ZALUMTOR-352434 format. One record per atom (N, C-alpha, C): residue number from 1; atom name; z, y negated, x; residue in three letters. Coordinates in steps of 0.02 Angstrom, whole numbers, plus 32768, in hexadecimal, padded with zeros to 4 digits. Each point is the difference from the previous one (the first is absolute). Layout:
[NUM, CA, [Z, Y, X], ALA]
...
***
This chain:
[1, N, [D90B, D6EC, 1676], MET]
[1, CA, [801F, 8046, 7FEE], MET]
[1, C, [7FE0, 8033, 803B], MET]
[2, N, [8028, 8025, 800E], ASP]
[2, CA, [7FF0, 803B, 8037], ASP]
[2, C, [7FE8, 8038, 7FDE], ASP]
[3, N, [800D, 8008, 7FBB], ASP]
[3, CA, [7FE4, 803B, 7FD6], ASP]
[3, C, [7FC8, 7FF0, 7FD4], ASP]
[4, N, [7FC6, 8008, 8011], ALA]
[4, CA, [7FC2, 7FF4, 7FE3], ALA]
[4, C, [8001, 8015, 7FBB], ALA]
[5, N, [8007, 8042, 7FF6], GLU]
[5, CA, [8000, 8029, 7FC0], GLU]
[5, C, [8031, 7FCC, 7FCD], GLU]
[6, N, [803E, 7FF9, 8015], LEU]
[6, CA, [8031, 7FDE, 7FDC], LEU]
[6, C, [7FD8, 7FBD, 7FE4], LEU]
[7, N, [7FE8, 7FEB, 8031], MET]
[7, CA, [7FE8, 7FAD, 7FF3], MET]
[7, C, [7FCE, 800C, 7FC7], MET]
[8, N, [7FC8, 8034, 8013], GLN]
[8, CA, [7FD3, 8007, 7FC6], GLN]
[8, C, [8017, 8011, 7FBD], GLN]
[9, N, [803A, 8023, 7FFB], ASP]
[9, CA, [8024, 800A, 7FC1], ASP]
[9, C, [8010, 7FC2, 7FE3], ASP]
[10, N, [8020, 7FD5, 802B], ILE]
[10, CA, [801E, 7FC9, 7FE3], ILE]
[10, C, [7FD1, 7FCC, 7FE6], ILE]
[11, N, [7FCF, 7FFE, 8029], LEU]
[11, CA, [7FC4, 7FD6, 7FEB], LEU]
[11, C, [7FDB, 8016, 7FC3], LEU]
[12, N, [7FF9, 8041, 7FF9], ALA]
[12, CA, [7FDD, 8017, 7FBC], ALA]
[12, C, [8031, 7FFB, 7FCC], ALA]
[13, N, [803B, 800C, 8001], THR]
[13, CA, [8030, 7FEA, 7FC8], THR]
[13, C, [8000, 7FBB, 7FEE], THR]
[14, N, [8005, 7FD2, 803B], LEU]
[14, CA, [8005, 7FB6, 7FF4], LEU]
[14, C, [7FC2, 7FEF, 7FD8], LEU]
[15, N, [7FBD, 801E, 800F], ILE]
[15, CA, [7FC7, 7FE5, 7FE3], ILE]
[15, C, [800A, 8018, 7FC0], ILE]
[16, N, [8003, 8037, 7FE5], SER]
[16, CA, [8000, 8021, 7FCC], SER]
[16, C, [8038, 7FDA, 7FCD], SER]
[17, N, [8046, 7FF8, 8011], ASP]
[17, CA, [802A, 7FD9, 7FE2], ASP]
[17, C, [7FF1, 7FB7, 7FED], ASP]
[18, N, [7FEE, 7FE3, 8039], THR]
[18, CA, [7FE9, 7FBE, 8003], THR]
[18, C, [7FD1, 7FF4, 7FC5], THR]
[19, N, [7FC9, 8024, 800A], GLY]
[19, CA, [7FC9, 7FF8, 7FCC], GLY]
[19, C, [8015, 8007, 7FB0], GLY]
[20, N, [802F, 802F, 7FF7], ARG]
[20, CA, [8014, 8003, 7FBA], ARG]
[20, C, [8033, 7FC3, 7FF6], ARG]
[21, N, [802D, 7FE6, 8030], GLN]
[21, CA, [801D, 7FCA, 7FF1], GLN]
[21, C, [7FE6, 7FC6, 7FF5], GLN]
[22, N, [7FC1, 7FEE, 8023], LEU]
[22, CA, [7FD7, 7FC4, 7FF8], LEU]
[22, C, [7FD3, 8008, 7FC5], LEU]
[23, N, [7FFD, 8038, 7FDF], LEU]
[23, CA, [7FDD, 8001, 7FB9], LEU]
[23, C, [803A, 7FEF, 7FD6], LEU]
[24, N, [802E, 800E, 8002], ALA]
[24, CA, [8040, 7FF2, 7FD0], ALA]
[24, C, [8014, 7FBC, 800A], ALA]
[25, N, [7FFD, 7FE1, 803A], LEU]
[25, CA, [800C, 7FBE, 8011], LEU]
[25, C, [7FD0, 7FCF, 7FDE], LEU]
[26, N, [7FB4, 8013, 8004], GLU]
[26, CA, [7FD1, 7FE4, 7FDC], GLU]
[26, C, [800F, 7FF7, 7FB4], GLU]
[27, N, [8017, 803C, 7FDE], HIS]
[27, CA, [800E, 800A, 7FBC], HIS]
[27, C, [803B, 7FD0, 7FEB], HIS]
[28, N, [8033, 8006, 802E], ALA]
[28, CA, [803B, 7FD7, 7FE7], ALA]
[28, C, [7FF6, 7FA9, 8007], ALA]
[29, N, [7FC7, 7FF3, 8031], VAL]
[29, CA, [7FE9, 7FB1, 8003], VAL]
[29, C, [7FDD, 7FF0, 7FB8], VAL]
[30, N, [7FCA, 8035, 7FF8], GLU]
[30, CA, [7FE5, 7FEE, 7FC3], GLU]
[30, C, [8024, 8001, 7FC0], GLU]
[31, N, [8034, 8031, 7FFF], SER]
[31, CA, [8026, 7FFC, 7FCB], SER]
[31, C, [803D, 7FCA, 8001], SER]
[32, N, [7FF8, 7FD5, 802D], ALA]
[32, CA, [8030, 7FC3, 800B], ALA]
[32, C, [804F, 801A, 8008], ALA]
[33, N, [8002, 8039, 8013], ASP]
[33, CA, [8046, 8019, 800E], ASP]
[33, C, [8021, 7FEE, 8050], ASP]
[34, N, [801E, 7FC0, 8003], ALA]
[34, CA, [800B, 7FF1, 803F], ALA]
[34, C, [803A, 8023, 8025], ALA]
[35, N, [8024, 801F, 7FD2], LYS]
[35, CA, [803B, 802D, 8021], LYS]
[35, C, [7FE5, 8043, 8024], LYS]
[36, N, [7FD1, 8018, 7FD8], GLU]
[36, CA, [7FD6, 803F, 8015], GLU]
[36, C, [7FDE, 7FEB, 803F], GLU]
[37, N, [7FDC, 7FC0, 7FFE], THR]
[37, CA, [7FD2, 7FEC, 8030], THR]
[37, C, [802F, 7FFC, 8047], THR]
[38, N, [8037, 7FED, 7FF7], ALA]
[38, CA, [8025, 7FE2, 803E], ALA]
[38, C, [8025, 804A, 8023], ALA]
[39, N, [800E, 802E, 7FC5], ARG]
[39, CA, [8016, 803F, 8013], ARG]
[39, C, [7FC9, 8030, 802B], ARG]
[40, N, [7FC8, 7FFF, 7FE8], LEU]
[40, CA, [7FCA, 8028, 8017], LEU]
[40, C, [7FF1, 7FDD, 8046], LEU]
[41, N, [7FF4, 7FBD, 8006], ALA]
[41, CA, [7FEF, 7FE7, 803F], ALA]
[41, C, [8036, 8005, 8038], ALA]
[42, N, [8041, 8009, 7FE1], HIS]
[42, CA, [8036, 8009, 8034], HIS]
[42, C, [7FF9, 8044, 8022], HIS]
[43, N, [7FFE, 802E, 7FCD], TYR]
[43, CA, [7FF6, 8045, 8012], TYR]
[43, C, [7FC6, 800C, 8035], TYR]
[44, N, [7FC4, 7FE6, 7FF0], SER]
[44, CA, [7FD0, 800B, 8022], SER]
[44, C, [8001, 7FD7, 8049], SER]
[45, N, [8020, 7FC6, 7FFD], LYS]
[45, CA, [800D, 7FDC, 8040], LYS]
[45, C, [8025, 8021, 8037], LYS]
[46, N, [802F, 8015, 7FDC], GLY]
[46, CA, [802D, 8038, 8033], GLY]
[46, C, [7FE4, 802D, 8018], GLY]
[47, N, [7FD6, 8031, 7FDB], ALA]
[47, CA, [7FE5, 8038, 801E], ALA]
[47, C, [7FC3, 7FE9, 8032], ALA]
[48, N, [7FD4, 7FC7, 7FED], CYS]
[48, CA, [7FC6, 7FED, 8034], CYS]
[48, C, [8031, 7FE4, 803D], CYS]
[49, N, [802D, 7FDA, 7FFA], ALA]
[49, CA, [8021, 7FE3, 803B], ALA]
[49, C, [8020, 8036, 8032], ALA]
[50, N, [801B, 8041, 7FCF], ASN]
[50, CA, [8015, 8030, 8038], ASN]
[50, C, [7FD7, 8028, 8025], ASN]
[51, N, [7FBB, 7FF8, 7FF9], VAL]
[51, CA, [7FCD, 801C, 802E], VAL]
[51, C, [7FD0, 7FCF, 801E], VAL]
[52, N, [801D, 7FBE, 8000], GLY]
[52, CA, [7FDE, 7FC9, 8027], GLY]
[52, C, [7FC6, 7FE5, 7FDB], GLY]
[53, N, [7FF6, 8000, 7FC1], ALA]
[53, CA, [7FC8, 7FE4, 7FDF], ALA]
[53, C, [8016, 7FC0, 7FE6], ALA]
[54, N, [800A, 7FD8, 8036], THR]
[54, CA, [801A, 7FBD, 7FFC], THR]
[54, C, [7FD7, 7FCF, 7FCB], THR]
[55, N, [7FC0, 7FF9, 800A], SER]
[55, CA, [7FCF, 7FDB, 7FD6], SER]
[55, C, [8013, 8013, 7FB4], SER]
[56, N, [7FFE, 8039, 7FF9], THR]
[56, CA, [800D, 801E, 7FB7], THR]
[56, C, [8042, 7FEC, 7FEA], THR]
[57, N, [8030, 800D, 8026], ALA]
[57, CA, [8047, 7FEA, 7FF0], ALA]
[57, C, [7FFD, 7FC0, 7FF2], ALA]
[58, N, [7FE7, 7FD2, 8029], ARG]
[58, CA, [800B, 7FB5, 7FF6], ARG]
[58, C, [7FE5, 7FE4, 7FBB], ARG]
[59, N, [7FC2, 802A, 7FE9], ILE]
[59, CA, [7FE7, 7FE5, 7FC0], ILE]
[59, C, [802B, 8017, 7FC8], ILE]
[60, N, [8020, 8038, 8006], LEU]
[60, CA, [8035, 801B, 7FD3], LEU]
[60, C, [8035, 7FE0, 7FF6], LEU]
[61, N, [801F, 7FE3, 8033], LEU]
[61, CA, [803C, 7FCD, 800E], LEU]
[61, C, [7FEA, 7FC8, 7FD7], LEU]
[62, N, [7FC4, 7FE5, 800F], GLU]
[62, CA, [7FF0, 7FC2, 7FD0], GLU]
[62, C, [7FFC, 800C, 7FBE], GLU]
[63, N, [7FE8, 803F, 7FEB], ILE]
[63, CA, [7FF2, 800C, 7FB9], ILE]
[63, C, [804E, 8008, 7FE8], ILE]
[64, N, [8022, 8023, 8027], GLU]
[64, CA, [804D, 800D, 7FE6], GLU]
[64, C, [801F, 7FBF, 7FEC], GLU]
[65, N, [7FF3, 7FD7, 8034], LYS]
[65, CA, [802C, 7FB2, 7FF3], LYS]
[65, C, [7FE2, 7FE6, 7FC8], LYS]
[66, N, [7FC4, 7FF5, 7FF7], LYS]
[66, CA, [7FDC, 7FDA, 7FBD], LYS]
[66, C, [800E, 8028, 7FCB], LYS]
[67, N, [800C, 8043, 7FEB], ALA]
[67, CA, [8011, 8018, 7FD0], ALA]
[67, C, [8048, 7FF4, 7FF0], ALA]
[68, N, [8030, 7FF9, 803A], LYS]
[68, CA, [8041, 7FF3, 7FF4], LYS]
[68, C, [7FFF, 7FB2, 7FDC], LYS]
[69, N, [7FD8, 7FE1, 8014], GLU]
[69, CA, [7FF8, 7FB1, 7FE6], GLU]
[69, C, [7FE4, 8004, 7FBD], GLU]
[70, N, [7FE5, 8033, 7FED], GLY]
[70, CA, [7FDA, 8001, 7FBE], GLY]
[70, C, [7FB8, 7FE6, 8004], GLY]
[71, N, [7FE2, 7FFD, 8034], ASP]
[71, CA, [7FBA, 7FE9, 8010], ASP]
[71, C, [7FD3, 8038, 8004], ASP]
[72, N, [7FF0, 8018, 7FC7], LEU]
[72, CA, [7FDC, 803C, 7FFC], LEU]
[72, C, [7FAC, 7FEE, 800F], LEU]
[73, N, [7FF2, 7FC8, 7FF9], GLU]
[73, CA, [7FC3, 7FE0, 800C], GLU]
[73, C, [7FEF, 7FFF, 8054], GLU]
[74, N, [8031, 7FFD, 8021], ALA]
[74, CA, [7FFF, 8001, 804C], ALA]
[74, C, [7FF7, 8044, 800D], ALA]
[75, N, [8026, 802F, 7FE4], CYS]
[75, CA, [8009, 8044, 800E], CYS]
[75, C, [7FB3, 801C, 8001], CYS]
[76, N, [7FE1, 7FED, 7FC6], GLY]
[76, CA, [7FB8, 801A, 7FE8], GLY]
[76, C, [7FD3, 7FE9, 803F], GLY]
[77, N, [800F, 7FBF, 800F], ALA]
[77, CA, [7FC8, 7FEA, 802D], ALA]
[77, C, [800B, 8022, 804D], ALA]
[78, N, [8037, 801C, 8008], SER]
[78, CA, [8010, 801D, 803F], SER]
[78, C, [7FE8, 8054, 8002], SER]
[79, N, [7FF3, 8010, 7FBF], LEU]
[79, CA, [7FE8, 8049, 7FFB], LEU]
[79, C, [7FBF, 8010, 8022], LEU]
[80, N, [7FD1, 7FCF, 8008], ALA]
[80, CA, [7FB6, 800F, 8017], ALA]
[80, C, [8013, 8009, 8056], ALA]
[81, N, [8033, 7FD0, 801B], SER]
[81, CA, [800E, 8012, 8046], SER]
[81, C, [8024, 8036, 800E], SER]
[82, N, [8027, 800E, 7FD4], LEU]
[82, CA, [802E, 803D, 8004], LEU]
[82, C, [7FCC, 8043, 7FFE], LEU]
[83, N, [7FCF, 7FF5, 7FD9], GLN]
[83, CA, [7FCE, 8044, 7FF8], GLN]
[83, C, [7FDB, 8000, 804B], GLN]
[84, N, [7FEF, 7FC9, 8012], ARG]
[84, CA, [7FDB, 7FFB, 803F], ARG]
[84, C, [8027, 8024, 803F], ARG]
[85, N, [803D, 7FE3, 8001], GLU]
[85, CA, [802E, 8021, 802E], GLU]
[85, C, [800B, 8040, 8002], GLU]
[86, N, [8005, 8013, 7FC4], PHE]
[86, CA, [8012, 804B, 7FF4], PHE]
[86, C, [7FC4, 8036, 801C], PHE]
[87, N, [7FBF, 7FD8, 7FEE], GLN]
[87, CA, [7FCB, 8027, 8016], GLN]
[87, C, [7FFA, 8000, 804C], GLN]
[88, N, [8016, 7FCB, 8019], LYS]
[88, CA, [7FFD, 8002, 8050], LYS]
[88, C, [8038, 803B, 8014], LYS]
[89, N, [803A, 7FFD, 7FD9], LEU]
[89, CA, [802F, 802E, 801D], LEU]
[89, C, [7FF0, 8046, 7FF0], LEU]
[90, N, [7FD9, 8013, 7FCC], GLN]
[90, CA, [7FDA, 8041, 7FF4], GLN]
[90, C, [7FD3, 8014, 803F], GLN]
[91, N, [7FD3, 7FD0, 8006], ALA]
[91, CA, [7FC8, 800A, 8036], ALA]
[91, C, [802E, 8010, 8046], ALA]
[92, N, [8029, 7FD9, 8011], GLU]
[92, CA, [8037, 800C, 8042], GLU]
[92, C, [8018, 8036, 7FFF], GLU]
[93, N, [801D, 801B, 7FC6], ALA]
[93, CA, [801E, 803C, 7FFD], ALA]
[93, C, [7FD3, 8041, 8003], ALA]
[94, N, [7FC6, 7FF5, 7FE1], ALA]
[94, CA, [7FD1, 8034, 8014], ALA]
[94, C, [7FE5, 800C, 8042], ALA]
[95, N, [8001, 7FCC, 801F], GLN]
[95, CA, [7FE8, 8002, 804A], GLN]
[95, C, [803A, 8024, 8028], GLN]
[96, N, [803D, 7FEE, 7FEF], LEU]
[96, CA, [803E, 8021, 8026], LEU]
[96, C, [7FFB, 8052, 7FF1], LEU]
[97, N, [7FF0, 8010, 7FC6], THR]
[97, CA, [8002, 8042, 7FEC], THR]
[97, C, [7FC9, 802A, 8008], THR]
[98, N, [7FCC, 7FE2, 8016], ALA]
[98, CA, [7FCA, 801D, 8011], ALA]
[98, C, [7FF8, 8031, 803A], ALA]
***
């Protein structure tokens, strides 16, 4: 983007919103709510893909697919990878907005 201030605002919003969504996603997986897991993964995947966070979006796509299949065990197994990727995203966003 050519507008650094706008990019900073978008990244700050993405990090804040995605952080809340990931907590809700973890809760949905722990509650064995496949429908909510798929919905939250889909929403977060789109937001991450829109800003180029492809690694995070890829994991969310896998969680979404597995939730739709009813495989919440696989979803749970992917949460650690998702957290690691989100931490990387947070660090990269912090560098870009510094």
